[in-house]
Residue frames relative to the residue before (quaternion, step in Angstrom):
aa qw qx qy qz dx dy dz
M 1.0000 0.0000 0.0000 0.0000 0.00 0.00 0.00
W 0.6514 0.5064 -0.3260 0.4615 3.61 0.87 -0.87
F 0.6104 0.5803 -0.3315 0.4252 3.53 1.14 -0.76
D 0.6634 0.4996 -0.2959 0.4720 3.58 0.93 -0.90
I 0.6450 0.5144 -0.3152 0.4690 3.56 0.98 -0.85
L 0.6454 0.5349 -0.3063 0.4511 3.55 0.98 -0.89
V 0.6631 0.5103 -0.2971 0.4600 3.56 0.87 -0.97
E 0.6882 0.4818 -0.2872 0.4602 3.57 0.90 -0.89
A 0.7326 0.4382 -0.2474 0.4582 3.58 0.86 -0.93
Y 0.8159 0.1016 -0.0090 0.5691 3.58 0.96 -0.84
P 0.1143 -0.8508 0.5097 0.0565 3.59 0.45 1.18
N 0.6628 0.5159 -0.3163 0.4409 3.62 1.09 -0.57
A 0.5253 0.6617 -0.4104 0.3431 3.59 1.16 -0.45
L 0.7194 0.4456 -0.2721 0.4581 3.58 0.74 -0.99
S 0.6589 0.4844 -0.3272 0.4735 3.59 0.93 -0.73
T 0.6061 0.5419 -0.3555 0.4611 3.60 1.11 -0.58
I 0.6424 0.4931 -0.3333 0.4828 3.61 0.95 -0.76
Q 0.6606 0.5179 -0.3103 0.4462 3.57 0.87 -0.95
T 0.6604 0.5021 -0.3089 0.4652 3.58 0.92 -0.86
S 0.6519 0.5177 -0.3096 0.4595 3.59 0.95 -0.87
I 0.6621 0.4883 -0.3080 0.4779 3.56 0.97 -0.82
N 0.6429 0.5265 -0.3255 0.4512 3.59 0.95 -0.83
V 0.6274 0.5168 -0.3292 0.4806 3.58 1.05 -0.78
A 0.6684 0.5106 -0.3028 0.4481 3.60 0.90 -0.92
V 0.6640 0.4984 -0.2907 0.4755 3.56 1.04 -0.86
S 0.6455 0.5070 -0.3326 0.4645 3.59 1.00 -0.73
R 0.6125 0.5389 -0.3343 0.4719 3.61 1.13 -0.63
N 0.7850 -0.1101 0.1351 0.5945 3.55 0.94 -0.96
G 0.4103 -0.7501 0.4731 0.2128 3.55 -0.49 1.24
R 0.5635 0.6099 -0.3760 0.4113 3.57 1.21 -0.45
N 0.5483 0.6417 -0.3911 0.3670 3.60 1.17 -0.45
V 0.5264 0.6125 -0.4154 0.4186 3.60 1.19 -0.42
G 0.7168 0.4451 -0.2515 0.4742 3.55 0.72 -1.04
L 0.6252 0.5511 -0.3403 0.4355 3.59 1.01 -0.78
V 0.6786 0.4901 -0.2909 0.4633 3.58 0.90 -0.91
I 0.6650 0.4904 -0.3064 0.4726 3.57 0.90 -0.91
R 0.6640 0.4901 -0.3084 0.4731 3.60 0.93 -0.83
F 0.5902 0.5695 -0.3500 0.4527 3.57 1.06 -0.75
H 0.6812 0.4854 -0.2798 0.4713 3.54 0.85 -1.02
F 0.6216 0.5409 -0.3318 0.4593 3.60 0.98 -0.82
H 0.6896 0.4738 -0.2846 0.4680 3.60 0.79 -1.00
D 0.6286 0.5210 -0.3504 0.4589 3.59 1.01 -0.68
C 0.7332 0.4452 -0.2355 0.4569 3.59 0.91 -0.87
F 0.5376 0.7119 -0.3754 0.2517 3.56 1.12 -0.70
V 0.7983 0.3543 -0.1901 0.4483 3.60 0.60 -1.04
Q 0.8519 0.0276 0.0249 0.5224 3.60 0.47 -1.12
G 0.7302 -0.4129 0.2392 0.4890 3.57 1.08 0.55
C 0.6061 -0.5777 0.4230 0.3463 3.53 -1.31 0.30
D 0.2100 0.8195 -0.4947 0.1989 3.56 0.25 1.28
A 0.4622 -0.7000 0.4164 0.3506 3.60 1.32 0.09
S 0.3353 0.7647 -0.4921 0.2462 3.59 1.21 0.39
L 0.5320 0.6286 -0.4043 0.3980 3.56 1.21 -0.34
L 0.6285 0.5462 -0.3283 0.4459 3.58 1.21 -0.48
L 0.6411 0.5380 -0.3248 0.4405 3.60 1.19 -0.40
G 0.2406 -0.7837 0.5595 0.1220 3.56 -0.81 1.01
G 0.4642 0.6821 -0.5004 0.2624 3.52 -1.34 -0.11
A 0.6834 -0.4866 0.3542 0.4132 3.50 -1.28 0.36
G 0.8318 0.1868 -0.1703 0.4941 3.55 -0.92 0.97
S 0.5003 0.6644 -0.4271 0.3548 3.61 1.23 0.11
E 0.6275 -0.5155 0.4121 0.4131 3.58 -1.24 0.28
K 0.6087 0.5681 -0.3548 0.4252 3.57 1.02 -0.74
E 0.7441 0.4027 -0.2092 0.4903 3.58 1.00 -0.80
S 0.4622 0.7042 -0.4292 0.3259 3.57 1.29 -0.13
P 0.5349 -0.6336 0.4491 0.3328 3.61 -0.94 0.77
A 0.5959 0.5794 -0.3623 0.4219 3.60 1.14 -0.55
N 0.7355 0.3807 -0.2079 0.5205 3.58 1.23 -0.45
D 0.2760 0.8016 -0.4945 0.1919 3.61 1.21 0.29
G 0.7555 0.4167 -0.2242 0.4531 3.58 0.94 -0.79
V 0.4690 0.6778 -0.4473 0.3471 3.55 1.29 0.05
L 0.0458 -0.7818 0.6211 -0.0298 3.49 -0.82 1.10
G 0.5717 0.6249 -0.4164 0.3305 3.58 -1.25 0.05
Y 0.3569 0.7445 -0.4975 0.2660 3.59 1.26 0.14
D 0.6389 0.5396 -0.3295 0.4382 3.58 1.01 -0.80
V 0.6349 0.5188 -0.3291 0.4684 3.60 1.01 -0.77
I 0.6786 0.4902 -0.2870 0.4656 3.56 0.87 -0.97
D 0.6253 0.5305 -0.3369 0.4628 3.59 1.03 -0.78
D 0.6494 0.5156 -0.3110 0.4645 3.60 1.00 -0.81
V 0.6476 0.5037 -0.3118 0.4793 3.57 0.99 -0.85
K 0.6532 0.5113 -0.3183 0.4589 3.60 0.87 -0.89
A 0.6604 0.5085 -0.3129 0.4554 3.60 0.90 -0.86
A 0.6453 0.5151 -0.3160 0.4673 3.58 0.99 -0.83
V 0.6613 0.4951 -0.3109 0.4700 3.61 0.93 -0.85
E 0.6508 0.5215 -0.3151 0.4531 3.58 0.92 -0.87
S 0.6379 0.5402 -0.3364 0.4336 3.60 1.11 -0.57
V 0.7426 0.3765 -0.2301 0.5039 3.63 1.14 -0.52
C 0.7997 0.0074 -0.0203 0.6001 3.61 1.13 -0.46
P 0.1416 -0.8573 0.4909 0.0635 3.56 0.38 1.26
G 0.8668 0.1469 -0.1198 0.4611 3.52 -1.03 0.89
V 0.5411 0.6465 -0.3898 0.3705 3.59 1.21 0.25
L 0.7804 0.3113 -0.1653 0.5165 3.57 0.68 -1.08
S 0.4114 -0.6862 0.5340 0.2733 3.58 -0.99 0.82
C 0.6187 -0.5403 0.4104 0.3959 3.54 -1.22 0.41
A 0.6066 0.5582 -0.3498 0.4450 3.57 1.10 -0.66
D 0.6503 0.5065 -0.3086 0.4747 3.55 0.99 -0.83
I 0.6389 0.5273 -0.3154 0.4630 3.56 0.98 -0.90
L 0.6531 0.5110 -0.3152 0.4615 3.62 0.93 -0.87
A 0.6706 0.5072 -0.3129 0.4417 3.59 0.87 -0.90
V 0.6849 0.4663 -0.2843 0.4823 3.60 0.91 -0.91
A 0.6301 0.5346 -0.3393 0.4495 3.59 1.02 -0.76
A 0.6440 0.5084 -0.3231 0.4716 3.61 1.00 -0.79
R 0.6341 0.5208 -0.3274 0.4685 3.55 0.98 -0.80
D 0.7030 0.4669 -0.2729 0.4618 3.57 0.83 -1.01
A 0.5823 0.5501 -0.3855 0.4580 3.63 1.10 -0.50
S 0.6517 0.5056 -0.3094 0.4732 3.57 0.97 -0.83
V 0.6513 0.5175 -0.3024 0.4654 3.56 0.95 -0.92
A 0.6197 0.5851 -0.3344 0.4022 3.58 1.04 -0.79
V 0.7587 0.2971 -0.1918 0.5471 3.57 1.19 -0.46
G 0.7497 -0.4443 0.2122 0.4422 3.56 1.10 0.73
G 0.4348 0.6923 -0.4728 0.3287 3.58 1.19 0.21
R 0.6225 -0.5623 0.3972 0.3721 3.54 -1.23 0.37
H 0.3168 -0.7342 0.5724 0.1814 3.56 -0.99 0.86
G 0.1839 0.7560 -0.6115 0.1441 3.55 -0.87 0.98
P 0.6650 -0.5206 0.3451 0.4094 3.58 -1.18 0.27
């Protein structure tokens, strides 16, 4: 349901995420796995809340369990691009979920909402 509302209200948001991911994948094919793994690690413990993006003592970002998580630069680029077309609308969690989907699609995965 949120997906349909998002598409209707901000049609450029999804295409902006897709374009940003495609650029990242064209720069380095490894970015597909990094984005998908990033999303997995964000969702693993307490749900998909983008808390992996938050730093500081005791944060998920600083947790030893997430030491090998890479792709912050890709996600930062995607977030900046989205903010340029619809500032303050999409949550970081939504951006991560759509970015992971689009990373999979970029290498032939199935596209779905």
